[in-house]
C-alpha distance (Angstrom), angle and dihedral (degrees) to the residues before:
residue distance angle dihedral
M1 . . .
E2 3.85 . .
V3 3.80 89.6 .
C4 3.80 89.7 55.4
H5 3.83 91.9 51.7
T6 3.79 90.6 47.3
L7 3.80 91.6 51.2
I8 3.82 92.0 48.3
C9 3.83 90.7 50.9
F10 3.81 90.5 47.3
F11 3.81 93.0 51.5
L12 3.81 91.8 45.2
L13 3.81 92.2 52.0
F14 3.80 91.7 42.8
S15 3.81 91.2 53.7
L16 3.83 90.7 53.2
Q17 3.79 94.7 54.1
D18 3.80 116.6 113.9
G19 3.79 92.1 -133.0
S20 3.79 98.9 -122.0
T21 3.79 108.2 56.6
G22 3.77 105.0 21.0
L23 3.81 89.6 -127.0
V24 3.79 117.0 134.4
S25 3.79 117.6 -124.8
A26 3.78 119.5 -168.8
R27 3.83 101.9 171.1
V28 3.77 126.6 80.6
F29 3.81 118.7 178.0
V30 3.82 110.3 -143.4
Y31 3.80 124.8 -155.0
S32 3.82 124.0 -174.4
V33 3.80 112.0 -161.5
T34 3.79 136.5 173.8
E35 3.79 117.7 -109.8
G36 3.83 111.0 -98.7
A37 3.82 93.4 24.9
E38 3.80 127.6 99.2
V39 3.77 131.1 -113.1
R40 3.80 127.7 -149.6
V41 3.79 115.0 -160.7
E42 3.77 126.6 -170.8
C43 3.79 119.0 -129.8
S44 3.81 109.6 -165.3
F45 3.77 109.2 -151.7
P46 3.78 138.6 148.3
S47 3.80 115.4 -83.8
N48 3.82 90.8 -125.2
R49 3.80 93.9 69.5
S50 3.79 114.8 137.1
R51 3.79 96.7 -161.0
E52 3.78 136.5 10.4
V53 3.79 126.0 -155.6
F54 3.81 132.4 -171.2
C55 3.80 116.4 -165.3
K56 3.78 142.0 162.1
E57 3.80 117.5 -118.9
P58 2.98 131.1 -60.4
C59 3.83 81.7 35.9
E60 3.76 99.6 -151.8
Q61 3.81 118.0 155.8
E62 3.83 92.1 -85.4
D63 3.84 90.6 51.6
I64 3.83 95.0 61.8
L65 3.80 106.6 115.9
I66 3.81 98.8 -178.6
E67 3.79 137.9 -9.3
T68 3.78 134.7 178.5
T69 3.77 146.1 174.1
D70 3.82 90.8 -161.8
A71 3.80 133.8 78.2
S72 3.80 91.0 -98.9
A73 3.79 140.6 10.9
Q74 3.80 138.0 175.8
R75 3.81 127.8 -153.5
G76 3.79 116.2 169.5
R77 3.81 108.6 -62.0
Y78 3.82 92.8 -9.0
R79 3.80 126.7 88.2
I80 3.81 133.9 175.5
D81 3.81 120.2 -160.5
Y82 3.78 126.8 -180.0
E83 3.81 109.3 -151.7
G84 3.78 130.9 165.2
G85 3.78 95.5 -15.7
Y86 3.81 95.3 -46.5
S87 3.78 134.0 94.5
F88 3.79 120.8 -137.1
V89 3.78 127.1 -165.7
T90 3.80 117.5 -158.4
I91 3.80 124.0 -164.8
S92 3.80 114.1 -169.7
Q93 3.81 131.1 -160.9
L94 3.78 94.5 22.0
T95 3.79 119.6 -153.5
K96 3.80 130.6 -169.3
S97 3.81 89.3 -100.6
D98 3.83 88.3 64.1
S99 3.82 88.9 69.2
G100 3.78 110.9 109.2
R101 3.76 147.0 73.5
Y102 3.80 121.9 -48.0
R103 3.78 138.1 -178.5
C104 3.77 131.7 -142.5
A105 3.78 109.3 -156.9
A106 3.77 129.2 -170.1
V107 3.76 121.0 -164.8
T108 3.82 115.5 -149.0
Q109 3.78 120.0 134.7
E110 3.79 84.6 -41.1
V111 3.80 134.1 16.2
S112 3.83 119.7 -96.0
Y113 3.80 121.0 -164.4
Q114 3.77 133.2 -159.7
Y115 3.81 118.8 -170.0
I116 3.80 122.4 -140.6
E117 3.79 131.0 -176.0
I118 3.81 117.6 -158.2
I119 3.79 120.1 -165.7
V120 3.80 115.5 -169.1
V121 3.81 112.9 -158.4
D122 3.81 128.5 -163.0
G123 3.77 98.3 -111.5
E124 3.75 145.5 -54.1
F125 3.74 115.9 -53.3
L126 3.77 111.0 -130.5
K127 3.74 120.6 -154.0
T128 3.78 111.3 -136.0
E129 3.74 129.3 -174.3
S130 3.75 122.1 -144.3
S131 3.73 120.8 -155.3
S132 3.71 125.2 -156.3
L133 3.77 122.4 -152.8
S134 3.79 114.8 -145.6
């Protein structure tokens, strides 16, 4: 019976791996944003990072949207700013195709990841009241 529990734990941990580092990540930060707006996400990393990368899953080389070794960088609709000990990534003019899972990555002596889910919605839903005259 103990072998069965061990195997279940192994498969559970294996399924949570990010595929490139073997480190388990349990937190995903979710942002819901209106189409056409911008989103600013916080990437919490150590201040001694040598490089920062923002990519869309599966985060292969062609999926890197912006990267920098400086305090700030701009590439098209993507911007990274390092302010007060935190990094922020801003994506402007969001479209439906921006919906998906992203990763912030900081390179120090090892690579740290933070997972982000962005959901782009059609527009704001307005509550209206209808009145009926009798």
